[in-house]
C-alpha positions as CSV (number, residue, x, y, z in Angstrom):
1,M,22.1,3.9,7.2
2,Q,21.1,6.7,9.4
3,Y,18.3,5.9,11.9
4,V,16.0,8.3,13.7
5,G,14.1,8.1,16.9
6,I,10.6,6.7,17.3
7,Q,9.0,10.0,18.0
8,T,10.6,11.6,14.9
9,Q,9.5,8.7,12.8
10,Q,5.9,8.9,14.1
11,A,5.9,12.7,13.4
12,C,7.2,12.2,9.9
13,N,4.6,9.5,9.1
14,N,1.8,11.7,10.5
15,T,3.0,14.5,8.4
16,R,3.1,12.3,5.3
17,S,-0.4,11.0,6.0
18,V,-1.7,14.6,6.0
19,V,0.3,15.4,2.8
20,L,-1.2,12.3,1.1
21,L,-4.7,13.2,2.1
22,C,-4.2,16.6,0.5
23,L,-2.1,15.5,-2.5
24,F,-4.3,12.8,-3.9
25,P,-7.5,14.9,-4.3
26,C,-5.4,17.6,-5.9
27,L,-4.0,15.0,-8.3
28,I,-7.5,13.9,-9.2
29,I,-8.5,17.5,-10.0
30,L,-5.4,18.0,-12.1
31,L,-6.1,14.9,-14.1
32,A,-9.8,15.9,-14.5
33,F,-8.6,19.2,-16.0
34,L,-6.3,17.3,-18.3
35,V,-9.1,15.1,-19.5
36,V,-11.4,18.0,-20.1
37,Y,-8.8,20.0,-21.9
38,L,-7.9,17.2,-24.3
39,F,-11.5,16.5,-24.9
40,V,-12.2,20.1,-25.7
41,V,-9.2,20.3,-28.1
42,F,-9.5,17.0,-29.9
43,A,-13.1,16.0,-29.6
44,N,-14.5,19.4,-30.4
45,P,-11.9,21.2,-32.5
46,D,-14.5,23.6,-34.1
47,E,-15.2,25.2,-30.7
48,T,-11.6,26.0,-30.0
49,T,-11.7,28.7,-32.7
50,T,-14.4,30.7,-30.8
51,V,-13.6,29.8,-27.2
52,N,-10.2,29.6,-25.4
53,P,-9.9,25.9,-24.6
54,W,-7.9,26.6,-21.5
55,D,-10.5,28.9,-20.0
56,L,-13.3,26.6,-21.0
57,S,-11.6,23.6,-19.5
58,L,-10.9,25.4,-16.3
59,A,-14.5,26.5,-16.0
60,L,-15.8,23.0,-16.6
61,T,-13.3,21.5,-14.1
62,L,-14.3,24.0,-11.4
63,Q,-18.0,23.1,-12.0
64,A,-17.2,19.4,-11.6
65,M,-14.9,19.9,-8.6
66,P,-17.5,19.5,-5.8
67,Y,-18.6,16.2,-7.4
68,L,-15.0,15.0,-7.7
69,L,-14.1,15.9,-4.1
70,G,-17.4,14.4,-2.9
71,G,-16.6,11.1,-4.7
72,V,-13.1,11.0,-3.3
73,L,-14.4,11.6,0.2
74,L,-17.1,9.0,-0.1
75,W,-14.6,6.5,-1.5
76,F,-12.1,7.2,1.3
77,I,-14.8,6.9,4.1
78,I,-15.9,3.5,2.8
79,A,-12.4,2.2,2.3
80,Y,-11.1,3.6,5.6
81,F,-13.6,1.9,7.7
82,S,-13.7,-1.4,5.7
83,N,-10.0,-1.7,5.1
84,T,-9.5,-4.6,7.6
85,A,-12.2,-6.7,6.0
86,I,-10.8,-5.9,2.5
87,I,-7.3,-6.9,3.5
88,N,-8.3,-10.0,5.3
89,S,-10.4,-11.1,2.3
90,A,-7.5,-10.4,-0.1
91,T,-5.0,-12.4,2.0
92,G,-7.3,-15.2,3.3
93,A,-6.4,-14.2,6.9
94,R,-8.5,-15.4,9.8
95,P,-8.2,-14.8,13.6
96,L,-5.8,-17.1,15.5
97,E,-7.2,-18.0,18.9
98,R,-4.9,-18.1,21.9
99,K,-5.8,-21.8,22.5
100,E,-4.7,-22.6,18.9
101,N,-1.1,-21.4,19.4
102,K,-0.1,-20.1,22.8
103,R,3.5,-19.8,21.6
104,V,2.6,-17.1,19.2
105,Y,0.4,-15.3,21.6
106,N,3.1,-15.3,24.3
107,L,5.7,-13.8,21.9
108,V,3.3,-11.0,20.8
109,E,2.1,-10.3,24.3
110,N,5.5,-10.2,25.9
111,L,6.8,-7.8,23.3
112,C,3.8,-5.5,23.6
113,M,4.2,-5.5,27.4
114,S,7.9,-4.6,27.2
115,Q,7.0,-1.6,24.9
116,G,3.9,-0.5,26.7
117,M,1.8,-1.2,23.6
118,T,-1.8,-2.3,23.3
119,M,-1.7,-5.9,22.0
120,P,-3.0,-6.1,18.5
121,R,-5.1,-8.9,17.1
122,V,-3.3,-12.0,15.8
123,N,-4.3,-13.5,12.5
124,V,-3.0,-16.4,10.5
125,I,-2.9,-17.3,6.8
126,R,-3.0,-21.0,5.9
127,D,0.0,-21.0,3.6
128,S,3.3,-22.9,3.8
129,S,5.3,-19.9,2.7
130,L,7.2,-17.6,5.1
131,N,5.7,-14.1,5.4
132,A,3.9,-11.7,7.7
133,Y,2.3,-8.3,7.8
134,A,0.7,-5.7,10.0
135,S,-2.5,-3.9,9.3
136,G,-5.1,-1.6,10.9
137,I,-5.6,2.2,11.5
138,N,-6.0,2.3,15.3
139,N,-5.8,0.2,18.4
140,R,-9.2,-1.3,17.7
141,T,-8.2,-2.6,14.3
142,Y,-4.4,-3.2,14.5
143,A,-3.4,-6.8,13.7
144,V,-0.3,-8.9,13.1
145,T,-0.8,-11.6,10.6
146,L,1.5,-14.6,10.1
147,T,1.5,-17.5,7.7
148,T,1.5,-21.0,9.1
149,G,4.8,-21.5,7.3
150,I,6.6,-18.8,9.2
151,I,5.1,-20.0,12.5
152,N,6.3,-23.5,12.0
153,K,9.7,-23.0,10.4
154,L,11.2,-20.2,12.5
155,D,12.5,-20.7,16.0
156,D,11.3,-18.5,18.9
157,D,14.0,-15.9,18.5
158,E,13.5,-15.6,14.8
159,L,9.7,-15.4,15.1
160,E,10.1,-12.8,17.9
161,G,12.2,-10.7,15.5
162,V,9.5,-10.9,12.8
163,I,6.7,-10.0,15.2
164,G,8.9,-7.1,16.5
165,H,9.2,-5.9,12.9
166,E,5.5,-5.8,12.5
167,L,4.9,-4.2,15.8
168,S,7.4,-1.5,14.8
169,H,5.3,-0.8,11.7
170,I,2.3,-0.3,14.0
171,R,4.2,1.8,16.5
172,N,5.8,4.0,13.8
173,R,2.4,4.7,12.2
174,D,3.6,3.0,9.0
175,V,0.5,0.9,8.7
176,R,-1.9,3.8,8.8
177,L,0.1,5.8,6.3
178,L,0.2,2.9,3.8
179,I,-3.5,2.2,4.1
180,I,-4.2,5.8,3.3
181,S,-2.0,5.5,0.2
182,I,-3.7,2.2,-0.7
183,V,-7.1,3.8,-0.5
184,F,-6.2,6.6,-2.9
185,V,-4.2,4.5,-5.3
186,G,-7.3,2.3,-5.5
187,I,-9.2,5.3,-6.9
188,F,-6.9,5.5,-9.9
189,A,-7.0,1.7,-10.4
190,M,-10.8,1.8,-10.4
191,L,-10.9,4.7,-12.9
192,T,-8.5,2.8,-15.2
193,Q,-10.6,-0.3,-15.1
194,I,-13.9,1.5,-15.6
195,A,-12.5,3.4,-18.6
196,S,-11.1,0.3,-20.1
197,R,-14.3,-1.6,-19.8
198,V,-16.4,1.3,-21.3
199,L,-13.9,1.5,-24.2
200,I,-14.3,-2.2,-24.9
201,H,-18.1,-2.0,-24.7
202,S,-18.4,1.1,-26.9
203,S,-16.0,-0.4,-29.5
204,G,-18.1,-3.5,-29.7
205,R,-21.2,-1.4,-30.4
206,G,-19.5,0.7,-33.1
207,K,-19.3,4.1,-31.5
208,K,-18.0,7.1,-33.3
209,N,-14.3,7.9,-33.4
210,N,-14.7,10.9,-31.1
211,G,-16.2,8.7,-28.3
212,A,-13.3,6.3,-28.6
213,L,-10.9,9.1,-28.5
214,L,-12.4,10.5,-25.3
215,L,-12.2,7.1,-23.7
216,I,-8.6,6.7,-24.7
217,I,-7.9,10.0,-23.1
218,V,-9.6,9.0,-19.9
219,I,-7.7,5.7,-19.8
220,A,-4.4,7.6,-20.3
221,A,-5.1,10.1,-17.6
222,A,-6.3,7.5,-15.1
223,A,-3.3,5.3,-15.9
224,L,-0.9,8.3,-15.4
225,G,-2.5,9.1,-12.1
226,Y,-2.2,5.5,-11.0
227,L,1.5,5.4,-12.0
228,L,2.3,8.7,-10.2
229,S,0.5,7.7,-7.0
230,S,2.1,4.3,-7.1
231,L,5.5,5.8,-7.3
232,M,4.9,7.9,-4.3
233,R,3.6,4.9,-2.4
234,F,6.6,2.7,-3.3
235,A,9.0,5.4,-2.2
236,I,7.4,5.4,1.3
237,S,7.5,1.6,1.4
238,R,11.2,1.1,0.9
239,K,12.4,3.3,3.8
240,R,9.8,2.0,6.2
241,E,11.3,-1.6,6.0
242,Y,14.7,-0.4,7.2
243,M,13.1,1.5,10.1
244,A,11.0,-1.5,11.1
245,D,14.0,-3.8,11.1
246,A,15.9,-1.3,13.3
247,G,12.9,-1.1,15.6
248,A,12.6,-4.9,15.9
249,A,16.4,-5.1,16.7
250,A,16.0,-2.6,19.5
251,M,12.8,-4.2,20.8
252,T,14.2,-7.7,20.9
253,R,17.9,-6.9,21.3
254,K,18.5,-9.8,18.9
255,P,19.3,-8.3,15.5
256,Q,21.0,-11.5,14.3
257,A,17.8,-13.5,14.9
258,L,15.9,-11.2,12.6
259,A,18.6,-11.3,10.0
260,S,18.4,-15.1,10.2
261,A,14.6,-14.9,9.8
262,L,14.9,-12.7,6.8
263,R,17.3,-15.1,5.2
264,K,14.8,-17.9,5.6
265,I,11.9,-15.7,4.4
266,S,13.8,-14.8,1.3
267,A,13.8,-18.5,0.2
268,D,10.0,-18.8,0.2
269,P,8.0,-15.5,0.6
270,E,5.4,-16.2,-2.1
271,V,1.8,-16.4,-0.7
272,E,-0.5,-18.0,-3.2
273,A,-3.6,-16.1,-2.1
274,I,-2.1,-12.7,-2.9
275,T,-3.2,-11.2,-6.2
276,R,-3.3,-7.5,-5.4
277,E,-0.2,-5.4,-5.6
278,D,-1.5,-2.8,-3.1
279,V,-2.0,-5.5,-0.4
280,A,1.3,-7.2,-1.3
281,Q,3.3,-4.1,-0.1
282,L,2.2,-4.7,3.5
283,F,4.2,-7.9,3.9
284,I,7.6,-8.1,5.5
285,E,8.9,-9.3,2.0
286,H,7.1,-9.0,-1.2
287,P,4.8,-12.1,-1.4
288,R,4.5,-12.3,-5.2
289,K,6.9,-13.4,-8.0
290,K,9.2,-10.6,-9.1
291,S,9.2,-9.4,-12.7
292,A,11.9,-7.6,-14.7
293,F,9.6,-4.6,-14.9
294,N,9.3,-4.3,-11.2
295,G,13.0,-4.4,-10.7
296,I,14.0,-1.6,-13.1
297,S,16.4,0.5,-11.1
298,G,14.3,-0.3,-8.0
299,L,11.8,2.3,-9.1
300,F,8.8,0.0,-8.8
301,A,10.1,-2.1,-5.9
302,T,7.9,-1.9,-2.8
303,H,10.7,-3.3,-0.6
304,P,14.4,-2.8,-0.5
305,P,16.6,-5.8,-1.4
306,I,16.3,-8.2,1.5
307,Q,20.1,-8.9,1.4
308,K,20.8,-5.3,2.1
309,R,18.4,-5.4,5.1
310,I,20.3,-8.5,6.4
311,E,23.6,-6.7,5.9
312,V,22.4,-3.7,7.9
313,L,21.1,-5.9,10.8
314,E,24.5,-7.8,10.9
315,Q,26.2,-4.5,11.6
316,F,24.5,-4.1,15.0
């Protein structure tokens, strides 16, 4: 595998962040147009004989655009500034005080000093599994979170490699990029859930077929947007793990230790508290049970196969 320098990686992730910020609102507008067009054609077929459905749909979408963009902006602002609390709540993470575990603090602090990095917060998840993740959007919110299992079951060199991997995510701007993608993917997840609940509610009250048709269209459009945005997010995730592994190997100068840690992690990565797929992608190894659907051609995999990552590290 070909590796690039840290500055190149940071620049690429910064560019991708900007692209995502522009792409997701555009995708929402495109899906809104699709919903309006299908509604005009199927829910009001009589009007299509007097008015061009394409022109009418375009006009209605343009009228709704300020409200759509305003909603996206509001959602992003709320999620952007509350992402730390949301992620900690989803994972059950809590701050780890220095006096609770000086060993972990010393490992994090020494690595940060060697790289000239600001030391992130250190969090812990009370779980016997072996896993870890980095989170945050700036020096004030960056954090490295470890399970109690990974702290207790890895030796110092292995744990240092894992911490180096998470610090590399922070240094490479991977964490900020992924949180931006998580925020916008959440919009489509929310739209799909709302549309589904409204459909169930309206069906129970005996609404007309046209109303049910509209809601089915909304569900299909929201689900399509969620699928497309998820695919883009997953493509980013797979490459970033190799880069973080390489960064940790260069940072600690012990690639074999990280390879050994990954081998142990692969035996028990499942964190019981994790129920959200968007949060699961932050971990060093996917913390939920794999399904056959997620493994189809690797298309829906948030992480590359851990055995391949080990093989790359063993080539150092």
